[in-house]
N, C-alpha and C positions, 0 to 999 in steps of 0.2 A: 190936397190932403190925404186922400188915400194912400197915394206914395210914400208920403211922411210918416205914414200909421203903420205903414208894411215895412220900412226901410226901419224903423225903430225895432218892430218887434222882430224884424231877422238879426239886427244887432243884437239883440237880447238873448237869441236863441246861439250867434256865433260868440260872444263873449261866455256864455255858459259851458260851451263846448270847450271854450280854452282856458278857462278857469272854474271850475266845478262851483256850481252853485250849493251854498252850505245852509238847507234849510232849517229851523227851528222847531224842533219835534215836541209834540204834545206831552204833558205828564198828567194825565187825568187825577191822579191819586194826590197830587201838591195843589192843584189849580184851584179846587174849590169853585167850580163854575158849574151852575146849573140852569140858570137862566140869561139866553141871549138875545141883543139885540141886531139885526142885520142894518147895516149901513145902507141906506137906500140910492139910487143914484148909480148903479153900479155898471149899467150896461151902454155903450154906444148908442147914439141914436139910430144909426145905419149900417146894416149887415154888409160886407164885402162880397165880392164874385170877382175873385182875384183870378187869372193865369199867369205863371208866374216867369216862365220861358217863352213868351209870345213871339210870334214871327217877326211882327213888325217892328219889335225893338233891336232887330238884326239889322235894320236898314237906314242906320244914319238918323239925323234929326226929324225928317219927313217921317220916316218909319215911327219913331220912337212918338211923333205927335199924333201919328194916325194912331197907334197902338192906345195913347191915353185915351183919347176918344172911345176907342171901343172898349175899352175897358170899365170908363165911365158909364157909357151909356148901359152894358152889360148889367154892371151895379145898380145904375137906375131903375131897369126894368126889374131886379129881383126885388128890389125895396118897394116898388110899386105893386108888386104881387102880393108880397106880403101883406103890406097897407091895406089891400083890397080883402084880404081875409081877417083884417084887425089882429093880427098876429102882436102880441107884446111879449118881446125877449124877456125883458127885466122882470115883467109878472110872473112869466114860465120859472124863471131862473128861482125868484124868491119863492114863489109856491112850493118848489121843487124841495129846496134848500131848507124850509121849515117843516115838511114834512121828513126828510132824510134826518134831521137833526131830531126831531122827535122817536123816531126808531133807533138811536142813539140813548134817549132817555133824555133829551134835555128839552125846555120849552122855549119855544122862540118866536119873534115877531120883528117885523120891519120897523125899524125907526126912522120916518116920515122928516121931511123939512130940513135937509142937513145938506148943507152946500158943499159940492166936492168937483174937484175936475175931473173930466173924463179918464178913464183908462187909468187912473192912478188912486194909490190909496188917498184916506183923508188925513189931510195935514195935523189937523187940531182935533182931538176928540172931544165930544160933550161932558159936561158936568157929571158926577155919578147919578144914573137913575135910581129911583128905589127899587128894589127888588129885582135889580138886574146886574148881573156878575160880569158881563163880558161882551165885547164889540167884536162882531165878526164881520172883518172888511174883506168884501170880494170885489176886485176891479178887474174887468174883462178890457184885454187891450184889443183885441179884434173878435169876431164871430162872423159865422156866414159861410160861404165855399170857397174854396180854393182848388186850382189845377197844377199842377207841377211843371206843365209845359202843352205845347200846343200838340191838340189829338188825345191828352190824356184827360181822363174823366174829372168833374168837379166832385168834391167829398166835402161835407162838414167841416169846419173849423173852429175850434174856441183856444183862444191864449189867454188864462188869469193867474192872476195873482192873489193869494189869501192870507188873511191874518187875523187872528184872534187876540183882540188885546183886553190885558182885566182893567175894570171899570174903576176899582179901588184905587190903584196905581199908576195905571198908564203902563205899565211891564206888558211885552210880548210874551204870550203864551204859546204860540206857535205861528208859525211862518213859513210859506211853502208857494212855487208856481206850477201851475197843471194846465199842459200843454195837451189838447185833443187835436191829434192828427197834424202834429206841426212840419213844417218841412224837413228837417234834419233833426236828430235826436241830439239831448243838451242831457249831461252828466248831471247829477244831484237834483233833475226836477223830475215831477210825477207825469209820465207820457202815456197817454191812451190813445191806444189805435183806432179809427176810423169803423163806423158801422157798416158794412159792405151791402146792408138793404138801402141804402143811400148815397149810390155812384150813379153819376149823371154823364152821359156822353159828352154833351156839350150845349150849347147855350140854350138850344131852341128845345132839350129834353129837360133842362132846368125850368124852364117856364110853362112846360105844357099843361103840367101838374102842380098847383099851387098849393094845394094841401099836402102834397108828398114834399116839395120843398119846404114849405113850413116844419114839417114834421121830421125832416132831417136835423133842423136847425133845434128845434127840441128835445131830439133825441140825444145830441150832443150836449146841451145845456144840461140835460138831466143826468148825464154821466160825469161831468164837471163839478154839479150840486152833491151828486152823492159821494165822489171822490171828497169834496171838500169835507163833508159830514164826517167820513171814515177818517180822518186826517186829525178827528177829536175822539175818538174813542179810549 
């Protein structure tokens, strides 16, 4: 599963580089949006902890199998550490989004009970809600930690798609991609650099302080949430 998610995410970046992504900019003066519902269930259940160009993958099938085991064990250990803290990535993201939207002059609340596929936008939006002008749909493709190769530090990463849909007619008022610490740059999307305070030398350092591990992810999610809110200025 992890490999499929990463391949899809990398393909998105490559495609964006080959054919620049064209965002839908927001025009607040004509949108008539004041109250926003956040679409729930926007974050994958598990964080990643992935080393891209690891040594094991260079030694044929056996090396690749060993590498897959190492990657899965590292991811499991990271998610176990986060679970031990009771860290809830989705709750952290939603709370920051609501606060950040408030700073932009909007009222916002989470719309619970909506079934959706993980890592993608909602296919069909609910009927109009009384007093709600727009649905903010943010889909996190992946989040967690990534290293660009053996011996390179692990840093937080978040890849997100964000869209604002008008409740009254279903029109798309804003759509964009936000990449926090992507592997490669991509034209047409919003790219955020990683916070240097949350760089970990290796697996051992990732796990030695769970509070710092979680803080790095929360900081990255906060920056993505703040950026999404600024797209609605």
